[in-house]
C-alpha positions as CSV (number, residue, x, y, z in Angstrom):
1,M,-149.4,-16.6,-1.0
2,Y,-146.8,-14.1,-0.2
3,A,-147.2,-10.8,1.7
4,C,-144.2,-8.6,1.6
5,V,-140.7,-7.7,2.5
6,A,-140.0,-5.2,5.3
7,I,-137.0,-3.2,6.3
8,S,-136.6,-0.7,9.2
9,A,-134.1,1.9,10.1
10,R,-133.9,4.3,13.0
11,Y,-134.1,7.9,11.7
12,G,-132.6,10.9,13.7
13,E,-132.2,14.6,13.1
14,R,-129.4,16.8,14.7
15,S,-131.6,19.4,16.3
16,G,-134.2,16.9,17.5
17,I,-136.9,17.4,14.9
18,S,-139.5,14.7,15.1
19,L,-140.5,12.7,12.0
20,D,-144.1,13.8,11.7
21,A,-146.4,14.5,8.8
22,N,-145.3,17.9,8.2
23,T,-141.7,16.6,7.8
24,L,-142.3,13.2,6.1
25,F,-145.0,13.9,3.6
26,P,-143.1,16.6,1.6
27,A,-140.1,14.1,1.6
28,L,-142.3,11.1,0.5
29,D,-143.6,13.3,-2.5
30,K,-140.0,13.5,-3.7
31,V,-139.5,9.7,-3.3
32,I,-142.7,8.5,-4.9
33,R,-142.1,10.9,-7.9
34,R,-138.6,9.2,-8.4
35,H,-139.6,5.5,-8.2
36,A,-142.2,4.3,-10.5
37,A,-142.7,0.9,-8.6
38,L,-144.2,3.0,-5.7
39,C,-146.9,4.3,-8.1
40,V,-148.5,1.0,-9.3
41,T,-151.0,-1.6,-8.0
42,L,-151.9,-5.1,-9.1
43,S,-155.1,-5.9,-11.1
44,G,-156.5,-9.2,-12.0
45,E,-154.8,-11.3,-9.3
46,A,-158.0,-13.4,-8.6
47,S,-158.3,-14.1,-12.3
48,G,-154.8,-15.6,-12.5
49,K,-153.8,-12.9,-15.0
50,P,-152.3,-10.2,-12.9
51,A,-151.1,-6.8,-14.5
52,W,-149.6,-3.7,-13.3
53,V,-151.8,-0.6,-13.1
54,R,-150.4,2.9,-12.9
55,L,-152.2,4.9,-10.2
56,E,-153.3,8.4,-10.8
57,K,-152.3,9.4,-7.3
58,V,-151.1,8.1,-3.9
59,D,-153.0,8.9,-0.8
60,L,-150.4,9.0,2.0
61,T,-152.9,8.8,4.7
62,R,-153.9,5.3,3.5
63,V,-150.3,4.0,3.4
64,V,-148.4,5.9,6.3
65,N,-149.3,4.8,9.8
66,F,-147.9,7.0,12.7
67,S,-147.9,4.4,15.6
68,D,-147.1,4.4,19.3
69,D,-144.4,1.7,18.6
70,T,-140.9,2.0,19.9
71,Q,-137.7,0.2,19.2
72,A,-138.5,-2.1,22.1
73,N,-141.4,-3.8,20.0
74,I,-139.9,-3.7,16.6
75,R,-140.0,-7.5,16.6
76,T,-143.8,-7.6,17.0
77,V,-144.0,-4.8,14.3
78,F,-142.2,-7.2,11.9
79,E,-144.5,-10.0,12.8
80,S,-147.5,-8.0,12.0
81,E,-146.1,-6.6,8.8
82,I,-145.0,-9.7,7.1
83,A,-148.4,-11.5,7.9
84,H,-150.5,-8.5,6.4
85,R,-151.3,-8.7,2.7
86,F,-151.6,-5.8,0.5
87,R,-155.1,-4.5,-0.5
88,T,-155.0,-5.1,-4.3
89,Q,-158.9,-5.3,-4.5
90,S,-159.5,-2.0,-2.5
91,E,-161.4,1.0,-3.7
92,P,-159.7,3.4,-4.3
93,A,-156.7,1.2,-5.3
94,D,-153.6,1.4,-3.0
95,P,-150.1,1.2,-3.9
96,L,-148.1,-2.0,-3.2
97,W,-146.2,-0.5,-0.2
98,R,-146.9,0.9,3.3
99,L,-144.9,2.8,5.9
100,R,-145.0,2.6,9.7
101,I,-143.4,5.3,11.8
102,S,-142.8,4.7,15.6
103,R,-142.8,7.5,18.0
104,D,-138.9,7.2,18.5
105,G,-138.1,7.5,14.9
106,I,-138.1,3.9,13.6
107,V,-139.3,3.8,9.9
108,T,-140.6,0.4,8.8
109,F,-141.1,0.2,5.1
110,A,-142.9,-2.8,3.8
111,W,-143.5,-3.7,0.1
112,H,-144.7,-6.3,-2.2
113,H,-141.9,-8.5,-3.4
114,A,-143.3,-8.3,-7.0
115,I,-142.2,-4.6,-7.3
116,G,-138.8,-4.8,-5.6
117,D,-136.2,-7.1,-4.3
118,G,-134.4,-6.6,-0.9
119,R,-132.0,-4.2,-2.1
120,S,-135.0,-2.1,-3.2
121,G,-135.7,-1.5,0.5
122,L,-132.2,0.1,0.8
123,A,-132.9,2.2,-2.3
124,F,-136.1,3.5,-0.5
125,H,-134.4,4.6,2.6
126,H,-131.6,6.0,0.6
127,S,-134.2,8.2,-1.3
128,L,-136.1,9.0,1.9
129,L,-133.0,10.2,3.6
130,E,-131.9,12.3,0.6
131,A,-135.3,13.9,0.4
132,L,-135.6,14.6,4.2
133,N,-132.2,16.4,4.0
134,E,-133.6,18.4,1.0
135,V,-136.9,19.4,2.7
136,D,-137.0,22.9,4.2
137,T,-138.1,22.6,7.8
138,E,-137.6,26.2,8.7
139,G,-140.5,28.6,9.3
140,P,-143.9,28.1,10.7
141,P,-145.5,24.5,10.2
142,R,-147.9,24.1,7.3
143,D,-150.6,21.5,6.8
144,P,-148.8,18.9,4.6
145,C,-150.2,17.8,1.2
146,T,-151.5,14.2,1.8
147,S,-151.9,13.4,-1.9
148,V,-149.1,12.8,-4.5
149,I,-150.1,13.1,-8.1
150,V,-148.2,10.4,-10.1
151,P,-146.1,11.9,-13.0
152,P,-147.2,10.4,-16.4
153,N,-143.7,9.9,-17.6
154,L,-142.6,7.5,-14.9
155,S,-141.6,4.1,-16.2
156,L,-141.0,0.8,-14.4
157,V,-137.5,-0.9,-14.9
158,E,-137.4,-3.4,-17.7
159,P,-138.0,-7.0,-16.7
160,V,-134.6,-8.9,-16.0
161,E,-135.3,-11.2,-19.0
162,N,-135.4,-8.0,-21.3
163,I,-131.9,-6.9,-19.9
164,I,-129.9,-10.2,-19.8
165,S,-130.3,-13.7,-21.0
166,T,-132.2,-16.2,-18.9
167,A,-131.8,-18.9,-21.3
168,V,-132.0,-22.4,-19.8
169,S,-129.2,-24.8,-21.0
170,P,-130.3,-28.2,-22.1
171,L,-128.4,-29.8,-19.3
172,T,-130.3,-27.7,-16.7
173,L,-133.6,-28.5,-18.3
174,C,-132.8,-32.3,-18.3
175,R,-131.9,-32.1,-14.7
176,Q,-135.1,-30.5,-13.8
177,V,-137.2,-33.0,-15.7
178,L,-135.3,-35.8,-14.1
179,Q,-136.0,-34.3,-10.7
180,L,-139.7,-34.4,-11.4
181,L,-139.5,-37.9,-12.5
182,M,-137.2,-39.3,-10.1
183,P,-138.4,-41.2,-6.9
184,D,-138.0,-39.1,-3.7
185,S,-135.8,-41.8,-2.2
186,W,-133.2,-41.3,-5.1
187,K,-132.8,-37.5,-4.6
188,A,-129.8,-36.2,-2.7
189,S,-132.1,-34.1,-0.6
190,Y,-134.1,-37.2,0.6
191,H,-132.0,-37.4,3.8
192,A,-131.9,-33.6,4.3
193,W,-133.8,-32.2,7.3
194,T,-136.2,-29.5,6.2
195,G,-138.6,-29.1,9.1
196,H,-142.1,-30.2,9.1
197,P,-143.9,-30.9,5.8
198,V,-145.6,-27.9,4.0
199,P,-149.2,-27.6,5.5
200,D,-152.2,-28.1,3.2
201,H,-153.2,-24.5,3.6
202,D,-151.6,-21.1,3.1
203,S,-150.3,-19.3,6.3
204,L,-148.2,-16.1,6.8
205,L,-147.9,-16.3,10.7
206,A,-144.3,-16.3,11.8
207,T,-142.0,-15.7,14.9
208,V,-139.2,-13.1,14.4
209,R,-136.1,-12.6,16.5
210,L,-133.5,-9.9,16.1
211,V,-129.7,-9.7,16.7
212,H,-127.8,-6.4,16.4
213,Y,-124.0,-6.1,16.4
214,N,-122.0,-2.7,16.8
215,R,-119.4,-1.4,14.5
216,D,-116.5,-3.1,16.5
217,A,-118.1,-6.5,16.8
218,T,-119.1,-6.4,13.1
219,E,-115.6,-5.5,11.9
220,T,-114.1,-8.2,14.1
221,L,-116.5,-10.9,12.5
222,L,-115.6,-9.6,9.0
223,R,-111.8,-9.8,9.7
224,L,-112.4,-13.4,11.0
225,C,-114.3,-14.4,7.8
226,R,-111.7,-12.6,5.5
227,A,-108.9,-14.4,7.5
228,N,-110.5,-17.7,6.5
229,D,-111.4,-17.0,2.9
230,S,-115.1,-16.7,3.7
231,T,-117.8,-14.1,3.4
232,I,-120.5,-13.4,6.0
233,T,-122.9,-15.5,4.1
234,G,-120.6,-18.4,3.6
235,F,-119.9,-18.2,7.4
236,L,-123.6,-18.1,8.3
237,M,-124.4,-21.0,6.0
238,A,-121.7,-23.2,7.8
239,L,-122.7,-21.9,11.3
240,S,-126.3,-22.6,10.8
241,A,-125.5,-26.2,9.7
242,R,-123.5,-26.5,12.9
243,V,-126.3,-25.3,15.2
244,I,-128.9,-27.4,13.5
245,S,-126.6,-30.3,13.6
246,R,-126.4,-30.1,17.4
247,L,-130.2,-29.6,17.9
248,I,-131.0,-32.6,15.7
249,A,-128.5,-34.7,17.6
250,A,-130.2,-33.7,20.9
251,D,-133.6,-34.7,19.7
252,Q,-134.2,-38.4,19.9
253,S,-137.0,-38.2,17.3
254,L,-134.6,-36.8,14.6
255,N,-131.2,-38.1,15.7
256,G,-129.8,-40.5,13.0
257,R,-132.5,-39.9,10.5
258,Y,-130.9,-37.0,8.5
259,K,-127.5,-36.4,6.8
260,S,-127.7,-32.8,5.7
261,I,-129.7,-29.6,5.3
262,V,-130.7,-27.5,2.3
263,A,-129.7,-23.8,2.4
264,L,-131.2,-21.5,-0.2
265,V,-129.4,-18.2,-0.8
266,P,-131.1,-15.3,-2.9
267,V,-128.6,-13.9,-5.5
268,S,-128.8,-10.2,-6.6
269,L,-128.6,-9.8,-10.3
270,R,-127.7,-6.2,-10.4
271,G,-124.2,-7.0,-11.1
272,L,-125.2,-8.6,-14.4
273,T,-127.9,-6.2,-15.4
274,K,-125.8,-3.1,-14.3
275,T,-128.8,-1.7,-12.5
276,P,-127.8,0.9,-9.9
277,E,-128.2,0.2,-6.3
278,D,-130.4,3.3,-5.8
279,V,-133.0,2.0,-8.3
280,F,-136.3,0.3,-7.0
281,C,-136.8,-2.9,-9.0
282,S,-136.9,-6.7,-8.6
283,E,-133.7,-8.3,-9.9
284,V,-133.0,-11.6,-7.9
285,S,-132.6,-15.3,-8.2
286,S,-131.4,-17.9,-5.9
287,I,-129.0,-20.8,-5.3
288,N,-129.7,-24.0,-3.4
289,R,-126.9,-25.8,-1.6
290,L,-126.8,-29.2,0.3
291,I,-124.8,-28.8,3.5
292,P,-123.7,-32.0,5.5
293,L,-124.6,-32.2,9.1
294,D,-121.8,-32.4,11.6
295,P,-121.2,-35.8,13.1
296,P,-122.6,-36.4,16.6
297,T,-120.7,-34.7,19.4
298,P,-120.7,-35.1,23.3
299,P,-123.7,-33.3,24.9
300,D,-121.3,-31.0,26.7
301,G,-119.2,-30.3,23.7
302,G,-120.8,-26.9,23.2
303,L,-122.0,-25.3,19.9
304,L,-118.5,-23.6,19.2
305,S,-115.1,-25.3,19.3
306,D,-111.8,-24.8,17.9
307,S,-112.6,-27.1,15.0
308,F,-115.2,-24.9,13.5
309,H,-115.5,-25.7,9.8
310,W,-113.9,-22.8,8.2
311,E,-113.1,-25.1,5.3
312,L,-116.7,-25.6,4.7
313,A,-117.5,-21.8,5.0
314,A,-114.7,-21.0,2.5
315,E,-115.9,-23.8,0.1
316,L,-119.6,-22.4,0.4
317,T,-118.3,-18.9,-0.4
318,R,-116.5,-20.1,-3.5
319,D,-119.6,-22.2,-4.5
320,L,-121.8,-19.1,-4.3
321,R,-119.3,-17.0,-6.4
322,R,-119.1,-19.7,-9.0
323,H,-122.9,-20.4,-9.5
324,A,-124.1,-16.8,-9.1
325,P,-124.0,-16.0,-12.9
326,Q,-125.8,-19.4,-13.7
327,S,-128.6,-18.4,-11.3
328,T,-130.3,-16.6,-14.0
329,Q,-131.4,-20.0,-15.5
330,Q,-133.8,-20.3,-12.4
331,L,-135.7,-17.4,-13.9
332,G,-135.7,-18.8,-17.3
333,L,-137.2,-22.0,-16.0
334,L,-140.4,-20.1,-14.8
335,K,-141.6,-19.7,-18.5
336,F,-142.1,-23.6,-18.7
337,L,-144.7,-23.3,-15.9
338,P,-148.3,-22.9,-17.3
339,D,-149.7,-22.0,-13.9
340,Y,-147.3,-20.6,-11.3
341,E,-149.8,-20.5,-8.5
342,A,-150.8,-24.1,-9.1
343,Y,-147.1,-25.1,-9.1
344,L,-146.6,-23.5,-5.7
345,K,-149.8,-25.1,-4.3
346,G,-148.5,-28.4,-5.5
347,F,-146.0,-28.2,-2.5
348,Y,-148.8,-28.4,-0.1
349,S,-148.6,-31.5,2.4
350,K,-145.2,-32.4,0.9
351,K,-141.6,-32.2,2.2
352,R,-140.1,-28.7,2.2
353,N,-137.5,-27.9,-0.4
354,A,-135.2,-25.9,1.9
355,T,-134.2,-25.8,5.6
356,I,-132.9,-22.3,5.7
357,E,-132.9,-19.2,3.5
358,I,-130.1,-16.8,4.2
359,S,-130.5,-13.5,2.5
360,N,-127.7,-10.9,2.8
361,L,-128.3,-7.3,1.5
362,G,-124.6,-6.4,2.0
363,T,-123.2,-3.2,3.5
364,Y,-125.2,0.0,3.5
365,P,-124.4,2.9,2.6
366,W,-123.2,2.1,-0.9
367,R,-122.1,4.3,-3.7
368,S,-124.6,4.5,-6.5
369,C,-123.3,3.2,-9.8
370,D,-124.2,6.4,-11.5
371,S,-123.4,8.9,-8.7
372,D,-120.6,9.8,-6.4
373,H,-123.1,10.6,-3.8
374,R,-122.7,8.9,-0.5
375,V,-125.7,8.8,1.9
376,A,-125.0,10.4,5.3
377,S,-124.6,8.4,8.3
378,D,-123.6,9.1,11.9
379,G,-120.9,11.6,11.9
380,E,-121.3,12.7,8.4
381,A,-122.9,15.9,7.0
382,G,-126.6,16.1,6.7
383,K,-129.5,17.2,9.0
384,W,-130.9,13.7,9.1
385,N,-129.1,10.3,9.5
386,I,-130.1,6.6,9.8
387,D,-128.7,3.7,11.6
388,E,-129.7,0.3,13.2
389,M,-131.5,-1.4,10.3
390,Y,-133.3,-4.8,10.2
391,F,-134.7,-6.7,7.3
392,V,-137.4,-9.5,7.3
393,Q,-139.6,-11.3,4.7
394,S,-142.9,-13.0,4.8
395,Q,-143.0,-16.7,5.6
396,A,-145.1,-18.4,3.0
397,A,-146.1,-21.8,4.0
398,F,-144.1,-23.6,1.1
399,M,-140.9,-21.7,1.8
400,A,-137.9,-22.6,3.8
401,A,-138.5,-23.6,7.5
402,I,-136.2,-20.9,8.9
403,H,-135.1,-17.5,7.3
404,M,-132.1,-15.5,8.2
405,N,-131.9,-11.9,6.8
406,V,-128.9,-9.7,7.1
407,V,-128.1,-6.2,6.5
408,G,-125.0,-3.9,7.2
409,T,-126.0,-0.7,8.9
410,P,-124.8,2.9,8.0
411,G,-123.1,3.0,11.6
412,G,-121.0,0.0,10.5
413,G,-123.0,-2.5,12.4
414,L,-124.9,-5.5,11.6
415,G,-128.6,-6.1,11.7
416,L,-129.7,-9.8,11.6
417,T,-133.2,-11.3,12.0
418,V,-134.1,-15.0,12.4
419,S,-137.7,-16.1,11.6
420,W,-139.6,-19.3,11.2
421,S,-143.2,-20.0,10.0
422,Q,-145.6,-21.3,12.6
423,G,-145.9,-24.9,12.1
424,A,-142.7,-25.2,9.9
425,I,-140.6,-26.2,13.1
426,E,-141.5,-26.6,16.8
427,E,-141.3,-23.3,18.5
428,D,-138.7,-24.7,21.0
429,F,-136.6,-25.7,18.0
430,G,-136.8,-22.1,16.6
431,E,-135.9,-20.4,19.8
432,S,-133.0,-22.9,20.4
433,F,-131.7,-22.2,17.0
434,Y,-131.8,-18.5,17.5
435,S,-130.2,-18.6,20.8
436,G,-127.6,-21.2,19.7
437,L,-126.7,-19.0,16.6
438,K,-126.4,-15.9,18.8
439,D,-124.2,-17.5,21.3
440,C,-122.0,-18.8,18.6
441,L,-121.8,-15.4,16.9
442,D,-120.9,-13.8,20.3
443,D,-118.3,-16.5,21.0
444,M,-116.8,-16.0,17.6
445,A,-116.6,-12.3,17.8
446,Q,-114.8,-12.6,21.3
447,V,-112.4,-15.2,20.0
448,A,-111.5,-13.1,17.0
449,K,-111.3,-10.0,19.1
450,D,-108.6,-11.9,21.3
451,T,-106.7,-13.0,18.4
452,D,-104.4,-11.2,16.2
453,L,-106.0,-11.5,12.6
454,E,-104.0,-8.7,10.9
């Protein structure tokens, strides 16, 4: 029902060495031996009782694909990756990740969400970059070893519930039961627009669009957010509501029928578990927020005006910070589900729970919690460097109609993807949302650049 998460980065080497098997495979050997999550597969999925199985070895020829792709078609690479499930029933068994290398140095790492959260993708690129800078590329080329023997002493990171409390308060439990028993027309989300209903079958096909901002534009947007007591995430939540408000108002079949949208924001729990950023694991929960639609505006009013709701962006930012520690209860609620897959299939043919999911991995590079080492980026020491990153997730049929994924790049820029499931919204609506969002961001960056925010 869910395929993968994928994150790409553009790799470059100062002397122009290409990223081929001779260079990459020795580095991957180091990475795999460090992260236990890269050395497991799933068994028993079909029986409904999945379990981790340690692999004896990882055959790199089965998980690494050197393609003719280039930066120009990274969008179609993402669309292919997030619709491609992992082969958990294959023989021999494969790990729950794969790598795609373009001929111009774009490395796209895709992995099963069960073994790692979004920040685990950054941890992978961090480890790969370190390993590439450690590999000796001097001397004549040698045939690379294509098989990595898994060390027997590698262990997966403990589950979140073994590290911190995920206990559910009586009030939260009562609210959840009430939501199940309450008629739909009584719920606050009844008048929320969430796209088309969930289809009666599973589908992973999606459309992906990309936006990239350089260091100057990104710093300008960050200054604008800070000046208005907002984060990028809070700003994007408010901005998304504004764009969707205008699109709904312009559609006669939708106008007047809805009062709000539902935004879902994944929340990293690493701050609570104290797990370092360079560790590969899955420690994430989420927060839902109902956001009111803008009142109708004149057709020629434009998507951006002097009256942008910075108060709303600041309120959403405060709300996320306040509720983040309580999001652990969302994980605790899972123990009350006797059959998780049946629970998810129960959403088929019903109204979606969320309009948009906004996932922000934050700025990269970061400092490891247990190390002073900082990954090399453009202009810093190191033979290899990375830049221009993008991040995207599978679009399971029951998930939010629109997804927005954000990552700060080593060069100081911002990589943003917008994606939507086929059938979740009309293609024209998705394209209009993407172009409207991009136009608003461009205008905001220009306005901030022309304004003294210091």
